[in-house]
N, C-alpha and C positions, 0 to 999 in steps of 0.2 A: 540434555540440559547439564548444567552446572552449579554449582551451590559454593561460595565461596566466602572467609571469613575478613572481617575486619578487625584490625588491633589498632588501639588511640596509642602513637609515641610523643613521647615527650616534646612541643614545640622550643620556637623562639619566651617563651613567654609563660614560666612557669606557674604563673595564677589563673590563667586559663583554663577555662574547664568545657569540653562537650556533652551538654545538658540533654539534646537529643539531633539525631539524626535518622532518617526515614531516606530510603531509596526506592523508589518504585512504589508498586503498592503491596505493603507489610512485606518487603523485600524481593517480590515477584517482578517480572519484566519477560520481556522478548527480545534476545540478539537484534541488532540493527535498529535497535526506533525505543523514540527518545521517551524516556524514564522519567518522571517527575523525582527531586531531591530539594530536601528541604534538612536544615542545618540552624539548632539554637545554642549558642553559646553564651558564658560570663565570663567575669574578669580577664573582661578584654581591656587597651589600654579607650580609655571615654574619649569619645569625640574624631576617632581615626577611622578613616576609609579603609575597607576590609572587600575581599572580592571573595565568594564560593565558587572555588575549583575544584574542575573529575578528569582528573587524567586517568583516559584509561585507553586499549588498545585499538586503535584497528585493524581492519582485514589483512593487512599487510605485516603489521607487527608492532608498528612505530605506533607512538605514543600520543593521540591527540589531547594535547589540555583544554579541557571547553570550562570554559567564565561560564555558570550558571547563573549567576548573580552577583553584584556589590550594592556596598550601603555602607553606613553611618552607625558605629558603634554608639548607644545609647549613655548618658549618663551615668548609668548606675554597669557602665561597664558589660551590657549584653548588647544580644545581636540575632536576628532571624531571617535569616536569606533560604528563597528558596529559586529553583528553576527548571531545566531539563536539561539530559546530560544521554547520550549515546556512547552503550558498549559494545565494538564492533567484533570480539572473538567468544564463542565460548569457556574457554579456560585462559583468557584475555588477564593480564596484570593490569593495578587499579589504583589510583591515590586520591584520596579526599583530602583537600584543605583550604582553611581561610586563612588568605593571604593580603599582607597590607598589601593597597592597590599601587601599583606602579613600580613593586616590590617584587618577582614572579621567585625569589629565590630566599624569599623573606616568608616560611609559614608561622605563623601562630598557631596555630593546629594542624596536626596529618594523621589519615587512618592509612591504612594500607589495605591491599586485597591480594591475601595470596591463596594457594589452588586448593581444589576440591577437598583432596586425599585429606586435608587436617582436619575437616570438619568432623566435629563428634555429636552434635544438639544443635533439630534447628529448631529458633523461635524466632517467633517475628513483633512477640507482646512485650519486647524490652523498649527502652527509651531513645538506647543508638544501638541501630541493628547490627550485626555482628557476618552478617550473611546476606549475600545477591545470587537469589535464585534466577539463571533466564532459560528461557523456552527456546526452542527454535521456531521460526517466524509460521511452522504450516499450524501450530497449534492454537487451536481458541480459545479467545480470551473474553469468560461472561462477567460483567462488571453488577455489584447489588448496592442496593446503597440502605443502612437500618436490617431490620430482619423481614427475612422475606420465606413465606411459606412453603416444603417442600425442597427449597434449594440443596438442603444438605442431603439428601437421598438423589440429586439428580447427580450430585461432581460425584456421590461414591458406587450410582448406575456407569459416569462413563469412568470410573476407575476399573472397574472392575471390568466391560467390555474392551478398553484399550489393549490393543498387544503391544506393537512395534514402539508406539509412543501415545502417547495419552493423548484423546479425543479434544477432551476442554480443560480449558484451565480457570478456576473459581477465584474471584479476587473480591474482596470483600472490604465494603467502608461503614465504620459504625453511625456518622454523620455527615449531614451534609456542610460539616468546618471541616472536612477534610475533603472535598471535593474538590477538585482544579480548576483554576478560574481562568484556563488559556487549553484552547484546542491541541497545540502544538499536544500538550502530557498526557492525553489520548491514544496518543497515533497507537499504541500496542494491543487497544482495547477495540474488540470485535462487537459485542454487543455490550448494551449497556442498557440493564433491566429496572426500572422504577416503579413502586408499587404506590407507598404512603406518603413520601420522603418530596414533596415538590416546592417546598418555598425556599427556591436558590436566587441567587441576587442574578443581577443584571448582566454581570462578568460570567457567571459561572453556565447561565441560558445562552451566553452569546457564544460559550465555548461549546455547550454540544450544538448548537446551531452550524458553527462550522466542523463539526467534527461532520456531522452526518451528511452535510453536503460534498464532503469531500470522500463520501462512502462508508462512513457511521452508521448502524444497524441499532436502532433506538426500540426499544419497548417501554407501555405505557398502561399500569393498571389503574382506571379509575373507577370504581363504582357509585357507593355511596358517597366516596369525597368528591366527586365533582364539583360540587357548591365548592368546595374550597380549592380544585385544582385551577377554574377558569380563571380565578381571580390571582392565581400565581404568574409571575413572567413566562414561564413552562407554560402555562394555559391559555396568556394571550397569545402566544405566537403557535400551538397549535389549535385551539378551537376553531378561526379561523382555516384552519385546512382541513378538517375533520365535520367542524359542522356541530360544534357538542353544543349541547343543550345545556345550559346555564344550572338546571337541577335534574336527578336523577328521576327514569323512570320504574315502572315494575314490570319482572318479566316474572309469567308463572310459570316457563317451562326450559330448562336447560340442555334437552334431548339433544339438541344437534351440537353443543359443544361437549356432549359424554360421546357422539358419534364420530367429534373431530378426530379423535386416539382410539387406533386400531384396539379392538379387545376392552376399552377401558372399563372400570366397574362404576355402578352405577352411582347419581350425582345425589345423595340424600339430602332434598330441600323442605322435606316434610308437607311438600306442598303449598310451602310460605312462595310470594313470590321475592323475587330476589332484587335489591335494588340493582340497576342500569344505567350506562349513562348513554344519552341521545346519539346518535351519528345520524349527519343530516344531510353530508355532502355527497354526491353523487359519484365525488370523482373518486372514492376510497374502495378499492376491490373489497369485496364482502367473502371473507374466507368462512368465518361461519354468522348464519344468520338465524334467527329464530321465526318460532310458528307465522308469527306478523311480518315476516319478512324485517325487519331491523338489525342490523346487524350484530355481534356479538364480538367480532375480530374485524378488525378494519384495519386496511395496510391503502400505504401510498409512497410515492418515491420523491423523496424532497433532493433537488439535486440527483446527486449522485449514488446519496446514500437510500435508505428505507426506512419510515419510521409504524408502527404496529402498535396499534391504539387495542388495549381488550377494555372490553365494557364492562367489565366484575371485576370484584376488589377480588384478587388471590389469596389475602392476607384474614380473609373476611369467611365465617361460613355461608354457604356448605363449600367452597371451593377449598378454603383451606383445610378439612379435612377432608378431600377427597383424596381417596388410596392412590388413584391414579395421575395426580396433580405430578409428579416427577414425567410420567411418560406425556404430560401436554408440553413441558418443555420440551422434550425433545423431539415430540412433532415441527415445535415453533421456532428447534434450532436447528435439527437437521433433514428436515420434513419426515419423520419416520420413527416408529420406537427403535431404540438399538436393541440389536443386538450380538450374537459373538459373531457376522459377519460384518456389523459395520466397523469392529473394531481391527481387521484384517486391509489392511493396502492394496486395491482391487486398482492398481493400472495395469493396465494392456499395454507395457513397454516392448519396442520391439528391439532386438540385437542392435548396438549402437556402440563405437569408439569414440563419440563426441567426447562424453563427460560430462554433457547436457542433462541437468533433469529438473530444470525450474525453467517458464518463461522469463524471468529475472536474467539465469542464466544467458540462454540464447541473446539476449537485447546488447547484452553487457559486453557479451564477445562481439558481437557484430559493429560495435561501436568503439572496439577498443582499437587505439591511434597507433599501436607500436611502428616503430620506423620499419620500413623495407630494410633495412642494413642488417637488421634483427631477424628478419624471417627464408636465413635459409632452409631449404628443407634437406631431409633426411638421405635423399638420394644424392641431390646435390652438390653436401657436404663430403659423402662418398667417392662421389664422380672425381672432384678436386685433391682428393686422398691418394685413388689408384691413381691417377696423371700424375700426381708430385712424386708417385713412388715410381712410374715407369720411370720418369726424369731421372730421376738420381739415381737408379739402379740402369738400367738394361740402354738404355738411352747415354747416358754418361760410359757406361764402357763402351759402346762399339765406337762414340766419339773418340774417344781417347787412343784405344787398342787398332781400329779397325780403319777412321777416316787419319786421325792427329800420328798414329803409329807413337804416339809417345804414352805410357803408361802413367809414368809419374807426375805430367797433366793433372790427372782428378785432383793432385792437392790445391789444385785454383778450381777447374771445373766442379766441384763436389760442392767448397763453398758458396761458389756463385750461382749454383745453381740454388740452395736451402735462402738466401738472402733472396735475389730474385724472385720467387715464389712467395716466400714471409712479404715482401715489398708489393706482391701483386693483390695479394688477400689484402694488406692493410688497406690497400687503396683505395677496391671493395666496399671494406668494414666501415673509412669514413668516409664515405660518398654519403652520406645520410643527408635529407633539408633540415633546414632548420626547426622550430617549436612547429609541430602537429598541432591541429587541434580538431577531433572528430566529437559531433553533437547529433543527439535525436531530441527531440522535444514534443511534452504532450501539452495541447490550451484545450483547457474543459472550460467551455463558457453555459451559461445555467441561469435560466431569468424565472424572478422570484420578487410580488409585489411590484411590478413594474419595474423593478430593477436586474442587472445583471451582475453576477459572478461570475469573476475569471479566475481559474485557479491554473496554472503551469507550473510543469516538471521539464527538468532536463538534462539529461542523462550525459556527459563530458570523460572525455578520454584525452589527456596531456600527454604529449612525447614530445625529449626536449635531448638535442645532441649533445649535450654534455652533463658531467653530475651537475646538480646547484642546486640551493636553496633562495625561493622565492617570493612573494608574497601574490596571493590570487585573489580577487574578488566577483563575485557575478552580479552582474546588473541587468535588471529587466528592463530589454528593448523593443517592447511594444509601440503602443501608440502613447504618447507622453502625460494623456488627461489620463492611464488608467497604467502608465508603466513607471512612475516616478515612486521614489520610495526605497526600501532595502527590501534583499532575498535574501535566501537562508542557503548558505552554500558549506556544503560535508562529504566527507568523504563515502565512497559506494561500498561497497559489498557483496557480492553471490553469494546465494544459499546451496553451499558448496562444503565439499572439507579439501579442497587444494590451492595452492597459493591465491592470496586474496579472495577465500572465499572464510565464511564465518562460522562453519560447523568447524575451521581447522583447528587441527591441536595445540596445545599451548608453544611448545616444545621448549629448546633452550635461549633463542631469542639473542642471539649475537647480534651487537650491531645497533638495535635498535635505537631510533633517532624519537625526537620528538617536536610538536608543533604546534603552535595557540590557535586556538576558536575562539573570536569574541563576542559569545553570547552567538545564541541561534539564527537572531535579526538582524545581525551583523553585519553577512555575509560574505565575511571575510576570514582566509586561512593564514597564517605570518608562518612565513617561516618554514613553507611547505618545501620537504625534500625530493626531490627528480635525480633517479639515475638514468649514466646515458644510453640513451637510443632505447628505457624502460618506457610503460607508462603508468599512469596513476588515472585511475577513475574516480570522477567528483559527482554532485547530484547536488540538482538547485534547484530550488520550487519558491513562488510568492504566490500571492491571491489577493487580490484587487474587488471594489466596488467600483462600481460604473452606471450610466443611466441607461437606457432600455438599447440593449444591442440586439434581441432578436425580435418579430413581430411575424409573430403565430397565431393561426385561425385555422387549425388542426383538428378533425375530430374524427371519428369512428363510427362507419358505415352501420347498416346490422347483420353483415357479412363479416364483421371483423376488419376492415378494410381502413387504412387510412385516407383521411378524404380533406380536401383546404387547401391554403393557401401558407408558405410561411417564407421572409426574407431576413435578412443578418445586416448591422448596420461595423462589419469587423474592419479594421485597415490592414484588409489583405483581401486574396481572390481564393477560395477551397477549390483546389479538381480534384477529380477521383474520386468523388464523394458518393458514400452511398448509407441510404435511410433504414432504421431497421423499428419495427413494430411488432409486436405479438410474436408469429412466427412466419414473419414474413421481411422482405428485402427489397426495398425497391429502388432501383437504377434508372439512369437514361440512358438513352440509345439516340444517339446524334443520327442522321441521315449521312454525314460524311466518315462514322465511325469513328472521330478526334474524339478526344476525354474531355466532357465538357468542364465549364468551369462558372461556379456560382460565386458572381462578383457581388459588394455591396449594393445594397437597394434591388439586386435581382429577384425575382418572385419564382420560387419554385411553387408548381402546383400540379395537384394531384390529376385533376381533369387532362391535362397533355396527352396527346398523342404517344410522346416520346419517354412516358413512363410508364416501367413495364415492373410487376411485381413476381417475385419468385419465394418460391420456401426457402426461410431462411437456413437453414442445417444444412437445406442439402446442397446450397450457394453454398455455406461455410466448410461442409468435405468433402467439394470438388465431385459429389453424386454423378452418377452418369448409368443408364439402364445400359444394359451390355444382351444383345441376341443370342444364340445361338448360330451358326453356319448353316443359312437355310428354311432358316424359321420363317414364318408367315407373318408378315409386318403387319396382319391384321388381330391378333391377338397376344398377349406377355407372359402365352405360359410358354416356359422354359429361359421366358431371360432373365438376369441377376441385375444387382444396383451394386457398382462398385465403388466404391470411396477412395479418392485418391488420398494418399498418404501423409500424413501433417512433414512439410518438411522443417526440420531441427535445424538446418544447415543456413536457409535462408537468413539474409543480412538484411531483406525489404524490411522500415517499419511498418510501413503501412500493412503490409502481410502480418508480420508477428503482434503489430499493439490492436488489431483488427481481433485477432484471437484470445487476446489478454480483455479482450471490451465482453466480449460473445464467450467465454469458455465455456460455462456452464449449457447453453445451447447449443455447442457445436458440437458435446456431447463430454467435454474436459478431459481428465486420463486417459479415459477409455480409448480417446481417441486420436488425443496431441503424445501419448505416453507421458508427459510432462506434468507435475507439479505447478501450481500458481500461489506458492504461500507468499512471498513479496508484493505480489500484484495483485493480492484480494480486493484490497478497496480500489480498482480500478474498473472490476467486475462492473456488468450493464446487464447482465442478465436479466435481474425480478427490474430495471426500470423499465424496459421496452414491455417487461408482461403489466407494467400497473400504468400511469398514467404518464407516462413520458415516452417521445420516440428520441432514436439519438442517433445522429449524421454523424459520419465517419469520415475524415478527410485529409487532403494534403493542402501545405499552406506554406509559402516559399520564404515568409517572414523567419527567421530565429527568434522564440521567445525570450532566448536568458544570452547575453553574451560576457564572457569571461577576457578581466584585464589581468598582463602580467607583470609584477611593479611598475601597478599604473599605468601601461602600454597596453591598449585594445587589440585582441588578437583574432585575425581576418580566420575565422575555421575551415581548416579542410575541408571538411565535410559536416553539410548542417543540413537535418530535413525535419519538420515540426507536421505533425498527426493533430489534426483538430478536434474535436468531439461537441458536439453541440446539443443539448441535453434541451430536446423542444418540449412544452406543456400540451398536454393533450384532453382537448374535451370528452371526457367520456360521458356515454348515454347514460341516464337514471333507468331507474329499472321502477316498476310500477308502486313495488313497495314504497320504494324511498322517493317516489314523486307527488306524495300525498302531504297535504300540509298539515302542518303542525296540531289542528285546530282538529281535523278530522280523528286523528292518530290520538288526540287526549277524549274523543268521545267516546272513542271504544274502546282505549282504556275503562273510562267509567259504567259503560256494558259489562266488561269483562266483572 
């Protein structure tokens, strides 16, 4: 991680004053992730149109000038601007400025970021933040709002048990007034814990909804405060999801909650009933139930994210005074209590010279569009050098002395061989195609309350035959009724310390160039520099809402098998598809052995004789049973199970993104030998354990197209992976199936 200083320097207007500057969350963020930025200035020319610009280095070392926000100066000379920005290097340089609109070289106020070695003291409680602390993508970030009991001790525990790198970064917001109202600003947050502060605006609630749908983890604690909670915008969203009652109920026993934490101390409730929210939805997975079979902790998947509802107040007695409350948080976030072993990196990595340590690196290396003209192997170059030395050495000697018998002719043959060889090499080097574009797309489709949400991500690599500067724009290219509108286009970086990696040291940075990104939603990069036969990695994403695109009637049988039917109404067919739910994967075996195709309107039926279920982890690991030579087939004695090693050199998008989607189910780093720091929000292992199944397949339609100088570019390689998140109707347990009247009668008896 890196800490940098911010120094205010003189601008074009001497009366201008920067009242406040907030970067990230209290000066904390993740490299390569969108972070919020807010600036408040005074003493500016009244009525002037100004822009908030954040210029930070990208992973290649060039400067990306991002226009975070723009507005008009008030009559009193003050202005407040806020938006989002990204920093692509741990030790990159950066600059924040207020500029006159349309005049990028006219800075009214300017700040400069310098290196971490000059940091003397870190403080986030000053109006103008003078430091920016960037974490690596693999460090989890927990955001809390207001006072939350036990969080400080949790953060101290994670710091104590951290060895190579921190396990958890805490981010605290004093009040909801500082909470962002756009989902993009929450990209660097992994977990959001809300306890007492629920009165959010519609924009803030919508931001949380969008963040959860694309992979966020929301934790809500509401016990005695459930009456106020259900009246808020957040409560209106979550109440029908969890079936939250409008009034709290009483629970006289928290033994099961105490047993949720290994070795936990006793919860001192003095035998007094504790107010608790009532969760009536049978769709929730009850991780902790009371003795009366009421969920104390319920979980559901929403989109590709997860919402955990804690039905007791963590900020009130007896939970707020529970000595094991920090360990309760550890179990919620990490699945276990932390130990010294938890802080150690436990990768079972194999010896490899690929330089790949993360799934994102493998994906970006596979999509790289470097021209074949620049892909000479080491042995090929050495072979050319040896042949050339033979020509200008022994061959030239034999030619002029033995054949021509004129040794002085070497003054002609020697330069001719050198010039001819150079011409041949130059002809190979310049024999490159025109602009090349490789694309990989991921399209997520989720269903929610009769509507469908589409989220498209595109990794692109562009290679040009000549050094040039161009304007590049990303345009959604699916069906018109939900593809219209802008897309976000920005640079893509690898979580490595190599060239083009976000963890690479700053260096001298000679020859740095700059280009402009006109806002996150503009979809354009202006003046983007390209080097001859080099490549540049880009990332585009866009999201839309549409009418119902998935018609599903899936449920779970008593044996945990997926039953029912579903169909889709997408503008493309899906091939080579698999469906994952629980611990099983469902595949279709055609009678002819051909790849099955699921077109729009086709019905997938679990009762079809062509549908076969397999163990999901066995399928992901490519496991097979090996028997000893001469062993008996009637017994498994002596047989062993062998896993197929994960192929780090694969360039198959279906293979890589299937592993990224079900990373934890496959065994995580222990199986792949790679981390999943950058693709953490793409993980769907929790989703398929809850109330959704996931279909993963291929489509022939690109999600995003790219224009260069307003000319659409036909991609050289383009593949699209589709992930359909399918709602599954879970069976209710007997305790949850009872009516509210029956529960109230039992409460009165108690």
